[in-house]
Jmol script that loads the backbone (N, CA, C; Angstrom):
load data "model"
ATOM      1  N   MET A   1      11.250 -13.511  33.805  1.00  0.00           N
ATOM      2  CA  MET A   1      12.633 -13.302  33.436  1.00  0.00           C
ATOM      3  C   MET A   1      13.536 -13.387  34.674  1.00  0.00           C
ATOM      4  N   LEU A   2      13.047 -12.902  35.783  1.00  0.00           N
ATOM      5  CA  LEU A   2      13.817 -12.942  37.031  1.00  0.00           C
ATOM      6  C   LEU A   2      14.037 -14.394  37.464  1.00  0.00           C
ATOM      7  N   VAL A   3      13.016 -15.218  37.286  1.00  0.00           N
ATOM      8  CA  VAL A   3      13.123 -16.643  37.656  1.00  0.00           C
ATOM      9  C   VAL A   3      14.191 -17.312  36.796  1.00  0.00           C
ATOM     10  N   GLY A   4      14.246 -16.983  35.518  1.00  0.00           N
ATOM     11  CA  GLY A   4      15.233 -17.552  34.617  1.00  0.00           C
ATOM     12  C   GLY A   4      16.646 -17.187  35.040  1.00  0.00           C
ATOM     13  N   LEU A   5      16.858 -15.946  35.467  1.00  0.00           N
ATOM     14  CA  LEU A   5      18.178 -15.518  35.940  1.00  0.00           C
ATOM     15  C   LEU A   5      18.573 -16.260  37.217  1.00  0.00           C
ATOM     16  N   LYS A   6      17.601 -16.453  38.114  1.00  0.00           N
ATOM     17  CA  LYS A   6      17.880 -17.172  39.356  1.00  0.00           C
ATOM     18  C   LYS A   6      18.256 -18.621  39.064  1.00  0.00           C
ATOM     19  N   GLN A   7      17.540 -19.230  38.103  1.00  0.00           N
ATOM     20  CA  GLN A   7      17.847 -20.616  37.754  1.00  0.00           C
ATOM     21  C   GLN A   7      19.222 -20.728  37.109  1.00  0.00           C
ATOM     22  N   LEU A   8      19.579 -19.770  36.300  1.00  0.00           N
ATOM     23  CA  LEU A   8      20.901 -19.763  35.674  1.00  0.00           C
ATOM     24  C   LEU A   8      22.007 -19.632  36.726  1.00  0.00           C
ATOM     25  N   ALA A   9      21.771 -18.773  37.708  1.00  0.00           N
ATOM     26  CA  ALA A   9      22.741 -18.607  38.795  1.00  0.00           C
ATOM     27  C   ALA A   9      22.858 -19.889  39.614  1.00  0.00           C
ATOM     28  N   GLN A  10      21.716 -20.564  39.845  1.00  0.00           N
ATOM     29  CA  GLN A  10      21.730 -21.833  40.576  1.00  0.00           C
ATOM     30  C   GLN A  10      22.524 -22.886  39.799  1.00  0.00           C
ATOM     31  N   LYS A  11      22.317 -22.918  38.499  1.00  0.00           N
ATOM     32  CA  LYS A  11      23.013 -23.888  37.662  1.00  0.00           C
ATOM     33  C   LYS A  11      24.517 -23.666  37.742  1.00  0.00           C
ATOM     34  N   GLU A  12      24.955 -22.414  37.683  1.00  0.00           N
ATOM     35  CA  GLU A  12      26.368 -22.108  37.780  1.00  0.00           C
ATOM     36  C   GLU A  12      26.936 -22.523  39.134  1.00  0.00           C
ATOM     37  N   ALA A  13      26.176 -22.253  40.191  1.00  0.00           N
ATOM     38  CA  ALA A  13      26.632 -22.622  41.538  1.00  0.00           C
ATOM     39  C   ALA A  13      26.744 -24.143  41.673  1.00  0.00           C
ATOM     40  N   LEU A  14      25.767 -24.863  41.161  1.00  0.00           N
ATOM     41  CA  LEU A  14      25.809 -26.322  41.231  1.00  0.00           C
ATOM     42  C   LEU A  14      26.962 -26.881  40.403  1.00  0.00           C
ATOM     43  N   THR A  15      27.176 -26.327  39.228  1.00  0.00           N
ATOM     44  CA  THR A  15      28.277 -26.787  38.377  1.00  0.00           C
ATOM     45  C   THR A  15      29.614 -26.573  39.067  1.00  0.00           C
ATOM     46  N   THR A  16      29.800 -25.424  39.676  1.00  0.00           N
ATOM     47  CA  THR A  16      31.036 -25.127  40.390  1.00  0.00           C
ATOM     48  C   THR A  16      31.213 -26.084  41.578  1.00  0.00           C
ATOM     49  N   ALA A  17      30.144 -26.301  42.323  1.00  0.00           N
ATOM     50  CA  ALA A  17      30.220 -27.196  43.489  1.00  0.00           C
ATOM     51  C   ALA A  17      30.543 -28.624  43.055  1.00  0.00           C
ATOM     52  N   LEU A  18      29.905 -29.094  41.990  1.00  0.00           N
ATOM     53  CA  LEU A  18      30.164 -30.465  41.527  1.00  0.00           C
ATOM     54  C   LEU A  18      31.588 -30.596  41.009  1.00  0.00           C
ATOM     55  N   ARG A  19      32.114 -29.592  40.361  1.00  0.00           N
ATOM     56  CA  ARG A  19      33.499 -29.624  39.876  1.00  0.00           C
ATOM     57  C   ARG A  19      34.470 -29.713  41.053  1.00  0.00           C
ATOM     58  N   LYS A  20      34.212 -28.945  42.113  1.00  0.00           N
ATOM     59  CA  LYS A  20      35.076 -28.986  43.305  1.00  0.00           C
ATOM     60  C   LYS A  20      35.002 -30.352  43.996  1.00  0.00           C
ATOM     61  N   ILE A  21      33.787 -30.891  44.079  1.00  0.00           N
ATOM     62  CA  ILE A  21      33.611 -32.207  44.712  1.00  0.00           C
ATOM     63  C   ILE A  21      34.355 -33.276  43.919  1.00  0.00           C
ATOM     64  N   LYS A  22      34.252 -33.229  42.602  1.00  0.00           N
ATOM     65  CA  LYS A  22      34.924 -34.200  41.744  1.00  0.00           C
ATOM     66  C   LYS A  22      36.437 -34.104  41.894  1.00  0.00           C
ATOM     67  N   HIS A  23      36.946 -32.884  41.929  1.00  0.00           N
ATOM     68  CA  HIS A  23      38.392 -32.674  42.079  1.00  0.00           C
ATOM     69  C   HIS A  23      38.883 -33.207  43.428  1.00  0.00           C
ATOM     70  N   THR A  24      38.143 -32.901  44.482  1.00  0.00           N
ATOM     71  CA  THR A  24      38.512 -33.356  45.821  1.00  0.00           C
ATOM     72  C   THR A  24      38.482 -34.884  45.902  1.00  0.00           C
ATOM     73  N   LYS A  25      37.443 -35.482  45.329  1.00  0.00           N
ATOM     74  CA  LYS A  25      37.314 -36.940  45.352  1.00  0.00           C
ATOM     75  C   LYS A  25      38.479 -37.596  44.618  1.00  0.00           C
ATOM     76  N   ASN A  26      38.809 -37.091  43.432  1.00  0.00           N
ATOM     77  CA  ASN A  26      39.907 -37.659  42.657  1.00  0.00           C
ATOM     78  C   ASN A  26      41.235 -37.511  43.373  1.00  0.00           C
ATOM     79  N   ARG A  27      41.456 -36.373  44.043  1.00  0.00           N
ATOM     80  CA  ARG A  27      42.695 -36.159  44.791  1.00  0.00           C
ATOM     81  C   ARG A  27      42.794 -37.127  45.952  1.00  0.00           C
ATOM     82  N   GLN A  28      41.704 -37.351  46.662  1.00  0.00           N
ATOM     83  CA  GLN A  28      41.721 -38.261  47.801  1.00  0.00           C
ATOM     84  C   GLN A  28      41.947 -39.710  47.364  1.00  0.00           C
ATOM     85  N   ILE A  29      41.348 -40.092  46.241  1.00  0.00           N
ATOM     86  CA  ILE A  29      41.549 -41.450  45.719  1.00  0.00           C
ATOM     87  C   ILE A  29      43.014 -41.636  45.330  1.00  0.00           C
ATOM     88  N   SER A  30      43.600 -40.639  44.701  1.00  0.00           N
ATOM     89  CA  SER A  30      45.014 -40.726  44.312  1.00  0.00           C
ATOM     90  C   SER A  30      45.906 -40.842  45.541  1.00  0.00           C
ATOM     91  N   GLN A  31      45.611 -40.080  46.572  1.00  0.00           N
ATOM     92  CA  GLN A  31      46.405 -40.151  47.801  1.00  0.00           C
ATOM     93  C   GLN A  31      46.291 -41.511  48.456  1.00  0.00           C
ATOM     94  N   SER A  32      45.094 -42.095  48.473  1.00  0.00           N
ATOM     95  CA  SER A  32      44.967 -43.396  49.126  1.00  0.00           C
ATOM     96  C   SER A  32      45.696 -44.476  48.355  1.00  0.00           C
ATOM     97  N   PHE A  33      45.701 -44.421  47.020  1.00  0.00           N
ATOM     98  CA  PHE A  33      46.475 -45.380  46.253  1.00  0.00           C
ATOM     99  C   PHE A  33      47.970 -45.190  46.507  1.00  0.00           C
ATOM    100  N   SER A  34      48.418 -43.954  46.597  1.00  0.00           N
ATOM    101  CA  SER A  34      49.825 -43.686  46.891  1.00  0.00           C
ATOM    102  C   SER A  34      50.221 -44.263  48.245  1.00  0.00           C
ATOM    103  N   HIS A  35      49.364 -44.074  49.224  1.00  0.00           N
ATOM    104  CA  HIS A  35      49.650 -44.605  50.566  1.00  0.00           C
ATOM    105  C   HIS A  35      49.658 -46.120  50.551  1.00  0.00           C
ATOM    106  N   THR A  36      48.749 -46.728  49.786  1.00  0.00           N
ATOM    107  CA  THR A  36      48.696 -48.184  49.704  1.00  0.00           C
ATOM    108  C   THR A  36      49.991 -48.734  49.114  1.00  0.00           C
ATOM    109  N   TYR A  37      50.458 -48.138  48.025  1.00  0.00           N
ATOM    110  CA  TYR A  37      51.694 -48.600  47.406  1.00  0.00           C
ATOM    111  C   TYR A  37      52.896 -48.354  48.327  1.00  0.00           C
ATOM    112  N   LEU A  38      52.881 -47.262  49.064  1.00  0.00           N
ATOM    113  CA  LEU A  38      53.965 -46.968  49.986  1.00  0.00           C
ATOM    114  C   LEU A  38      54.019 -48.010  51.109  1.00  0.00           C
ATOM    115  N   VAL A  39      52.869 -48.356  51.651  1.00  0.00           N
ATOM    116  CA  VAL A  39      52.820 -49.377  52.719  1.00  0.00           C
ATOM    117  C   VAL A  39      53.299 -50.722  52.172  1.00  0.00           C
ATOM    118  N   GLY A  40      52.872 -51.070  50.962  1.00  0.00           N
ATOM    119  CA  GLY A  40      53.327 -52.321  50.347  1.00  0.00           C
ATOM    120  C   GLY A  40      54.836 -52.342  50.142  1.00  0.00           C
ATOM    121  N   ALA A  41      55.390 -51.225  49.692  1.00  0.00           N
ATOM    122  CA  ALA A  41      56.840 -51.152  49.480  1.00  0.00           C
ATOM    123  C   ALA A  41      57.598 -51.283  50.795  1.00  0.00           C
ATOM    124  N   VAL A  42      57.092 -50.665  51.845  1.00  0.00           N
ATOM    125  CA  VAL A  42      57.746 -50.772  53.156  1.00  0.00           C
ATOM    126  C   VAL A  42      57.711 -52.208  53.669  1.00  0.00           C
ATOM    127  N   ILE A  43      56.588 -52.879  53.481  1.00  0.00           N
ATOM    128  CA  ILE A  43      56.475 -54.279  53.929  1.00  0.00           C
ATOM    129  C   ILE A  43      57.469 -55.155  53.168  1.00  0.00           C
ATOM    130  N   VAL A  44      57.538 -54.974  51.849  1.00  0.00           N
ATOM    131  CA  VAL A  44      58.480 -55.767  51.051  1.00  0.00           C
ATOM    132  C   VAL A  44      59.911 -55.458  51.465  1.00  0.00           C
ATOM    133  N   LEU A  45      60.219 -54.208  51.692  1.00  0.00           N
ATOM    134  CA  LEU A  45      61.572 -53.818  52.089  1.00  0.00           C
ATOM    135  C   LEU A  45      61.954 -54.432  53.428  1.00  0.00           C
ATOM    136  N   ILE A  46      61.033 -54.462  54.361  1.00  0.00           N
ATOM    137  CA  ILE A  46      61.326 -55.016  55.686  1.00  0.00           C
ATOM    138  C   ILE A  46      61.452 -56.533  55.642  1.00  0.00           C
ATOM    139  N   LEU A  47      60.603 -57.192  54.843  1.00  0.00           N
ATOM    140  CA  LEU A  47      60.584 -58.658  54.855  1.00  0.00           C
ATOM    141  C   LEU A  47      61.572 -59.293  53.879  1.00  0.00           C
ATOM    142  N   SER A  48      62.180 -58.531  52.999  1.00  0.00           N
ATOM    143  CA  SER A  48      63.138 -59.106  52.029  1.00  0.00           C
ATOM    144  C   SER A  48      64.342 -59.759  52.704  1.00  0.00           C
ATOM    145  N   PRO A  49      64.977 -59.127  53.683  1.00  0.00           N
ATOM    146  CA  PRO A  49      66.112 -59.806  54.345  1.00  0.00           C
ATOM    147  C   PRO A  49      65.691 -61.100  55.054  1.00  0.00           C
ATOM    148  N   ILE A  50      64.499 -61.101  55.585  1.00  0.00           N
ATOM    149  CA  ILE A  50      64.008 -62.315  56.262  1.00  0.00           C
ATOM    150  C   ILE A  50      63.817 -63.424  55.244  1.00  0.00           C
ATOM    151  N   ALA A  51      63.342 -63.078  54.041  1.00  0.00           N
ATOM    152  CA  ALA A  51      63.134 -64.082  52.997  1.00  0.00           C
ATOM    153  C   ALA A  51      64.456 -64.713  52.574  1.00  0.00           C
ATOM    154  N   LEU A  52      65.525 -63.953  52.582  1.00  0.00           N
ATOM    155  CA  LEU A  52      66.825 -64.510  52.217  1.00  0.00           C
ATOM    156  C   LEU A  52      67.303 -65.551  53.226  1.00  0.00           C
ATOM    157  N   LEU A  53      66.884 -65.411  54.457  1.00  0.00           N
ATOM    158  CA  LEU A  53      67.320 -66.340  55.508  1.00  0.00           C
ATOM    159  C   LEU A  53      66.493 -67.614  55.548  1.00  0.00           C
ATOM    160  N   THR A  54      65.421 -67.690  54.788  1.00  0.00           N
ATOM    161  CA  THR A  54      64.531 -68.846  54.864  1.00  0.00           C
ATOM    162  C   THR A  54      64.800 -69.854  53.760  1.00  0.00           C
ATOM    163  N   ASP A  55      65.866 -69.689  52.976  1.00  0.00           N
ATOM    164  CA  ASP A  55      66.189 -70.668  51.935  1.00  0.00           C
ATOM    165  C   ASP A  55      66.511 -72.001  52.586  1.00  0.00           C
ATOM    166  N   ARG A  56      66.068 -73.076  51.927  1.00  0.00           N
ATOM    167  CA  ARG A  56      66.385 -74.413  52.441  1.00  0.00           C
ATOM    168  C   ARG A  56      67.781 -74.820  51.999  1.00  0.00           C
ATOM    169  N   LYS A  57      68.478 -75.442  52.909  1.00  0.00           N
ATOM    170  CA  LYS A  57      69.818 -75.919  52.596  1.00  0.00           C
ATOM    171  C   LYS A  57      69.690 -77.308  51.950  1.00  0.00           C
ATOM    172  N   PRO A  58      70.517 -77.594  50.965  1.00  0.00           N
ATOM    173  CA  PRO A  58      70.439 -78.931  50.341  1.00  0.00           C
ATOM    174  C   PRO A  58      70.767 -80.037  51.348  1.00  0.00           C
ATOM    175  N   LEU A  59      70.056 -81.155  51.208  1.00  0.00           N
ATOM    176  CA  LEU A  59      70.281 -82.303  52.090  1.00  0.00           C
ATOM    177  C   LEU A  59      71.587 -82.982  51.721  1.00  0.00           C
ATOM    178  N   LYS A  60      72.353 -83.380  52.727  1.00  0.00           N
ATOM    179  CA  LYS A  60      73.595 -84.102  52.490  1.00  0.00           C
ATOM    180  C   LYS A  60      73.306 -85.596  52.459  1.00  0.00           C
ATOM    181  N   SER A  61      73.731 -86.246  51.418  1.00  0.00           N
ATOM    182  CA  SER A  61      73.473 -87.682  51.303  1.00  0.00           C
ATOM    183  C   SER A  61      74.664 -88.497  51.669  1.00  0.00           C
TER     184      SER A  61
END
end "model"
wireframe off; spacefill off
backbone 0.3
color backbone group
């Protein structure tokens, strides 16, 4: 009976640890996607004025 109680306590500890690991992993993945989109937005914002200056002028005939 004592072994059964120890195993039940181990199961609870493992379940709690796995839940924390899953939560931490999901939070870190969300943060990295947020950072990726932020970097992309900054690049687009910086390069947009340059793109406006690269239009070709029509050839005069």
